[in-house]
N, C-alpha and C positions, 0 to 999 in steps of 0.2 A: 430333437424338439423343433418343429418349424415356429419362424417368426413372423409374425403380421406387423404391420402399420397401421392404422386407420385412424382419420382424420376426425375430430370432432366426436370422440368416441366413450365421453362420459355420462352423456346423457342423451334421452329422447330415442330415436330409432338407433343411434350408436351404441348407446348402452348396450341394447340387448345384443348387440352383434359381438362387442367386445367382450361380454360373458358367457356368451354360447363359444366365442374362439378359446377362451381359456377354460370353459369346462371340457373341451374338444380335447385339450391337452397344449394348444399352444401360448408361446410368450409372445405378449403384445407391447408395443409402444404405441399409446395415447394421445392425441393432442387434444387441449381443451384452451379456449379461449381468452374466457374470465372468471370463471368459476371456480376458485382457487380451491376450496373447500370441499365443493362437490369431488373434485378430481382428488385430494387427498384422501378424502372418506373411501372412494372406491379404490386407493391402491393399499389403504389399510386393511380392506375387505381380502385382496386376495395376495397382497405382498409385493415386495420389491422386486424380487427375483423373477415373477410372472407379468407385474405390469409396470411398466416405465412409463413416467408422463413428460409430456413436453408442453410447456406453454408457448403458444405460437398462433400469427393470424394469416390464417393461408391467401389472404388477397394480397399479401407482401412478397415479392420475389425473395426476399433475405431471409423470412422467416421458412418459406418452403425449401430453401436448401439447406437451412438449419435441421429443419425438421428431420430430413432425410439421412444426412450425417450423422444426427444424435439415436435414430435407429442403429444405423450401423455399427456405432461405438458401442453400442450396449448390447447387440447380438451377433456382431461380427457379418450378418447378413439380413436381408427382407425377403420374406418368401412371397408374403402374400400382401398386397396393397390395397386397400379399400379407402376411397374416397369419397368419405360420408358427410362431411363439409359442403353447405351449397349455402351461400348466404343468399336472401331473399326481400325484398321490398313488400310488406304485406299490403301497403295502402295502393289501392287501385287506381292505376294512371294509363292514361294513352299513353303511346310513342313520346308523340311530342310535347307532354307533361314533363318526363323524367329530366331530373338536370343530369349536367356531365357527368358531374361527380358519382351518381346513382347507376349511370349507365358502367362507367368503368369498374365501381365496385361489383355488381354483378358478373361482369366479364373476368374482373381479376380472379374472383371468388370462386366462381364454377368451371372456367375454362382455361385462363392462363395459369390458373395454380396446378393444373392438370400436367400440362408442359412443363412448367418448372421442376413439379416433385418428378415426373418422368424421367426428365434427363439423370437425376442422378440414382433412382431404382432400378431402370430397367438396364444399366450396364451391370449391376449385381446380379440380377436376374439371368443375364446372359452367362457370366462367369459360372453360375452354378447350373446352369441348363435347366432351371424351373424356374416359373413364376405365374401367379396368379394375380390379375388385375380386375378390382371391379368397381364400377361408377354409378353413380344416382342418376336418374331420369326423371322424367314424368312421364304419365301415362297419353300415350299417342306420339313422343318423342320420335319413335322411328319412322314414323312417317313426313317428320317436320311441318306439324299444324301450327296454323296460326291460333295465338292464344288471347283473347282481348285480354288487358288490361296487366299482361304480365310479358311484354314484349321481350326485356331486357334478359332475365329468367329464362325464357322459353328461347329465345335465340341461344344464350350460350348453352346450354343444355344439349339441344340438337345438332349445335357446332360439335361438343362432345361426344355423341353420338358417331358422329363421322370421324372423328379422332381414334376414337375404340375400336371403330372397325377396321382402320388403317393400322392402327398398333398391332392387332389380333392378327393380322397377315402377314407384316412385318417381322411380327416376332415369332411367328409360329416355329419357326426350322430349331429357336433356341429352347424348345418347351413351357415357353410362355403362354396364357390364355389371357383375352380381356372382354369381359363381358360387362354389362348395365342392368341393375336392376330399377324397374320402376315402381314406387310405393303408389296406394291408390291414396284416400284421403284419410289417411291415418291422423287424428287428431288429440291435444291434450294427453290425457294420462294414458292414452290407448298405445302412444310411442313406447312406454315401457311396459307395457301389459302382456300377457300371456294370451295364448289361444282359447283356454279354458275357461279364462277372465272376461273374453269378448262375446264367447259364447251363452254369458249367463246374461247378457243384455242385447234383446234386437235390435237390429239397425234397418229401419226401413230404406235408407239412403242407399244400401249397398244390395245390389240384387241376391247376393246369397243370405243375407241376412244377419247378417254380424259385420261388427268393424273389422277391419284389417289391425294388428299388431305390429309391435317389435319384433314379436319372434316370428310371426310370416314372414318377415324381411331379413332374420336372422337364419334362418332355416333354408332360405335360399341362397343366401350369400357363402353361407357354409358347404350346400351342395356346390355351388362355383368354384370354390377351394380346394375340393377334396384330389387328391392325384390322380384319381380314376377318371376325373371329370374333363380331360381334355381334349374332349369330342365336341364340347360346349365351348364355341369362342367365336368373337363378334356378331354376340346373339343379346336381345333385349328381353329382358325378360320382365313381364307385368304383373304383379301382385297387387293387384285390383278389386279382386272379388267380382268382377263385372262392372265396376260404377264407372260414369260419366265424369272423369276430374275434371276437364277442360270446361264445357258447357256449361256447368251447373254455375262460375261466376259469372254466367254472359246477365 
């Protein structure tokens, strides 16, 4: 049985990925930050033998170390690493209005956490000559665009694009791939919705006519994690339905 580690996988987009992995035969280590009751309900649904919970804050180096170690202790390996956690400042702010603590929070949670986790995970993947790494970005991240009022988040994610591409090259000889998935404007309940549910309600803001859903992201992530997806690496995959995510906030 393959084992996956997914950060922030108990709700939202992460929940749909977690459940899709389990339904596909994976065991999963899942981190959560604060909603213990939701995490425990999810574990009760799927069982402790396939769903392993770790409470952690990915903005903290020590917690990142503990996450990887806990997954390895539980399953003896990590085949899949999905970094779903991505702290975000919702208030619209220009760069000079950011507090230093907010800037550090964005960098620690979205970029530095990837480094700390990879330092523990990649050696395990090297030993087993197999690994799948999936990060999350935003629409357009591959071209390093400016994103008004989202400077810290955008800078961290664009840095993560370069990190992902570098890892994809450096670790290819070990059977490890690294890719990034960029969700579109998936809001509220649609994060945990199915494609069928989304098609019931029209969305005029998205060119294809419906909102993106957690299922859209889960299906994309699962493809990138397949054994036979080894030719797809160093790639940024946009799952946006054609929506312009960045410029809608101006």
